[in-house]
matplotlib code that plots the C-alpha trace (Angstrom):
import matplotlib.pyplot as plt

x = [-108.5, -107.9, -108.3, -105.9, -108.1, -105.8, -102.6, -100.7, -98.6, -95.6, -92.7, -89.1, -89.7, -92.1, -93.5, -92.5, -95.7, -98.0, -100.9, -100.4, -99.5, -102.5, -105.0, -103.7, -103.9, -107.4, -108.8, -107.1, -108.5, -111.9, -111.5, -111.2, -114.6, -113.5, -115.1, -112.3, -112.0, -109.5, -108.0, -105.5, -105.6, -103.5, -103.1, -100.9, -100.5, -104.4, -105.7, -108.8, -109.8, -109.3, -107.0, -105.9, -104.8, -107.7, -110.0, -107.9, -108.1, -111.6, -112.5, -110.3, -112.4, -116.0, -117.0, -119.1, -117.7, -117.3, -113.8, -113.8, -113.9, -111.4, -109.3, -109.9, -106.9, -106.4, -103.5, -102.8, -98.9, -97.0, -94.9, -94.7, -98.1, -96.7, -95.3, -98.4, -100.8, -98.6, -98.7, -102.5, -102.4, -103.6, -102.8, -103.2, -106.1, -105.2, -108.8, -110.7, -108.0, -108.5, -112.2, -112.6, -110.5, -112.7, -115.7, -114.2, -112.7, -116.3, -117.8, -115.5, -113.5, -110.0, -108.9, -106.0, -104.5, -102.0, -99.6, -97.9, -94.0, -92.0, -91.6, -90.2, -92.2, -94.1, -97.8, -98.4, -96.3, -95.4, -96.1, -94.4, -96.0, -94.6, -96.1, -99.5, -99.4, -98.9, -101.8, -104.0, -102.8, -101.8, -98.8, -96.8, -96.3, -93.4, -93.3, -89.8, -88.8, -86.7, -84.2, -80.6, -80.2, -83.4, -81.2, -79.8, -83.4, -85.1, -82.8, -82.9, -86.8, -86.8, -84.1, -86.5, -89.2, -87.4, -86.1, -89.5, -90.8, -93.4, -94.7, -93.8, -96.5, -94.0, -92.5, -93.6, -91.1, -92.6, -91.8, -93.6, -90.9, -90.7, -88.5, -85.8, -82.0, -79.9, -78.0, -81.0, -82.0, -78.7, -79.3, -82.8, -81.4, -79.4, -82.4, -84.6, -81.8, -81.6, -85.1, -86.1, -89.5, -90.6, -90.8, -94.6, -94.6, -93.2, -95.6, -94.1, -94.5, -98.2, -99.4, -102.9, -105.0, -103.0, -103.5, -100.6, -99.9, -101.5, -99.6, -97.7, -98.4, -98.6, -102.1, -102.7, -99.3, -100.6, -103.9, -102.7, -103.3]
y = [1.1, -2.1, -5.3, -8.4, -11.1, -11.9, -12.5, -15.3, -13.9, -15.9, -14.7, -15.3, -17.2, -18.0, -15.4, -12.3, -10.9, -12.2, -12.0, -8.3, -7.2, -9.1, -7.2, -4.0, -4.5, -6.2, -3.0, -0.7, -2.7, -2.5, 1.2, 1.6, -0.3, -3.7, -6.6, -8.7, -12.7, -14.3, -17.6, -19.5, -22.6, -24.5, -23.5, -25.5, -25.0, -24.7, -24.9, -24.9, -21.4, -22.2, -21.1, -17.7, -16.1, -17.3, -15.8, -12.6, -12.1, -12.9, -10.1, -7.6, -8.4, -8.2, -11.3, -14.1, -17.3, -20.4, -20.7, -24.1, -22.2, -19.8, -22.3, -25.8, -27.7, -27.3, -29.0, -28.9, -29.5, -26.3, -27.6, -27.6, -28.7, -32.2, -33.0, -31.5, -33.7, -36.8, -36.3, -36.8, -39.8, -37.3, -35.8, -32.5, -32.4, -30.0, -30.6, -29.4, -26.3, -25.8, -26.1, -23.5, -21.0, -21.4, -20.7, -17.6, -16.3, -16.3, -14.3, -11.3, -8.9, -9.6, -12.7, -12.6, -15.9, -16.2, -19.4, -21.1, -20.0, -19.4, -20.5, -23.9, -25.2, -28.5, -27.8, -31.7, -34.6, -33.3, -29.1, -26.6, -23.3, -21.7, -24.8, -23.9, -20.5, -21.7, -23.9, -21.2, -19.1, -16.1, -13.5, -13.5, -11.0, -11.4, -10.4, -10.0, -9.3, -5.9, -7.8, -8.9, -11.5, -10.1, -9.4, -12.7, -14.2, -11.7, -11.9, -15.7, -16.0, -13.7, -15.8, -18.8, -17.1, -15.9, -19.6, -20.9, -18.3, -17.4, -13.6, -11.5, -8.8, -7.4, -7.1, -5.7, -5.1, -5.8, -4.4, -6.9, -8.2, -5.0, -1.7, -2.0, -1.3, 1.4, -1.3, -2.8, 0.3, 0.5, -2.5, -2.1, 1.1, -1.3, -3.8, -0.9, 0.0, -3.7, -3.7, -0.7, -0.8, -4.0, -2.6, -1.9, -0.9, -1.2, -1.7, -0.7, -2.1, -1.4, -1.2, -3.4, -0.2, 1.4, 2.2, 2.1, 5.6, 6.8, 5.9, 2.9, 0.6, 1.1, -0.2, 0.6, -1.1, -4.4, -4.4, -3.1, -5.8]
z = [-44.4, -46.7, -44.8, -44.1, -43.2, -40.2, -38.8, -37.1, -33.9, -32.6, -30.1, -30.4, -27.0, -24.3, -22.2, -24.4, -23.9, -27.0, -25.1, -23.8, -27.5, -28.6, -26.2, -27.3, -30.7, -30.8, -29.1, -31.5, -34.3, -32.8, -32.3, -36.1, -36.8, -37.6, -35.9, -34.4, -33.8, -31.4, -31.2, -29.4, -31.0, -28.5, -24.8, -22.5, -18.7, -18.3, -14.9, -13.2, -14.5, -18.1, -20.8, -19.2, -22.6, -24.7, -21.9, -22.0, -25.8, -25.9, -23.3, -25.4, -28.4, -27.0, -28.4, -26.9, -28.8, -26.8, -25.2, -26.8, -30.1, -29.4, -27.7, -29.2, -27.7, -24.3, -22.0, -18.5, -18.8, -19.1, -21.7, -25.7, -27.1, -28.2, -25.0, -23.0, -25.0, -24.4, -21.0, -21.5, -24.0, -26.5, -29.8, -31.0, -33.4, -36.4, -37.9, -34.8, -35.0, -38.9, -38.5, -35.7, -37.8, -40.9, -38.4, -37.2, -40.4, -41.7, -39.4, -38.7, -40.7, -39.1, -36.9, -34.3, -33.9, -31.1, -31.4, -28.4, -28.2, -30.8, -34.7, -34.3, -31.2, -32.0, -32.8, -33.6, -34.4, -38.1, -37.6, -36.0, -35.3, -38.4, -40.3, -38.5, -39.9, -43.2, -42.6, -41.9, -45.0, -42.4, -42.3, -39.4, -36.7, -34.6, -30.7, -29.4, -25.9, -25.0, -22.9, -23.6, -26.0, -27.9, -31.5, -31.7, -31.1, -33.3, -36.2, -36.2, -36.3, -39.2, -40.8, -40.4, -41.8, -44.9, -45.3, -45.0, -47.5, -45.2, -45.1, -42.0, -41.2, -39.1, -35.8, -32.2, -29.5, -26.1, -22.6, -21.1, -18.7, -16.8, -16.5, -19.3, -17.9, -19.5, -21.1, -22.6, -23.9, -25.8, -27.3, -28.4, -30.2, -32.6, -32.8, -34.2, -36.7, -38.0, -38.1, -39.9, -41.8, -40.3, -37.0, -36.4, -32.7, -29.3, -26.4, -23.1, -19.6, -18.5, -15.5, -14.3, -15.6, -17.5, -21.2, -24.3, -25.1, -28.4, -31.8, -30.1, -33.1, -36.8, -37.4, -41.1, -42.0, -40.1, -41.9, -45.3, -47.7]

ax = plt.figure().add_subplot(projection="3d")
ax.plot(x, y, z, "-o")
ax.set_aspect("equal")
plt.show()
């Protein structure tokens, strides 16, 4: 298996299931014998328990990296990073993010980097999430929701990637929101046709202890350089 050094994960929106997809893919990567580092560069809505998305990725990867390395920028307000930072009279420290990523990249076969929200969410005052992926020199994996509206959101996001000349590693459909209606299932059929070979996997809604079905993700295509 040839190896990418990593991927930057973004969504068509917030709460599309990026972290749930991340946990499942990271476990698959580990099962193939790869050492996997994980990173959530910026997490907002952080409470007393810390950055929950970052903790979930850390657990899936089975690593002992300090949570401050995995998630170097943490903010309490559940808002866009620049808004949450401003609420605390802070700014997002890009150098801190880049340093943490380079450290992880040097120590692991593959680094899974999860962005906040969608492509155009502001990461700093001058950069959006798409720019951050470009700064890290990583291809982008797009996680999309299974519910109504996903065709428009998905195709707009893919058009933005093409406009910015950024590499798209592929698309994963997430059923994180729960059971899919009959209408949504028909809608998804149209989306699958539109995506063609760009569709790498489809993660069904999972219960607390439920494992994804075998073969849900085309892992070879994700890591194939």
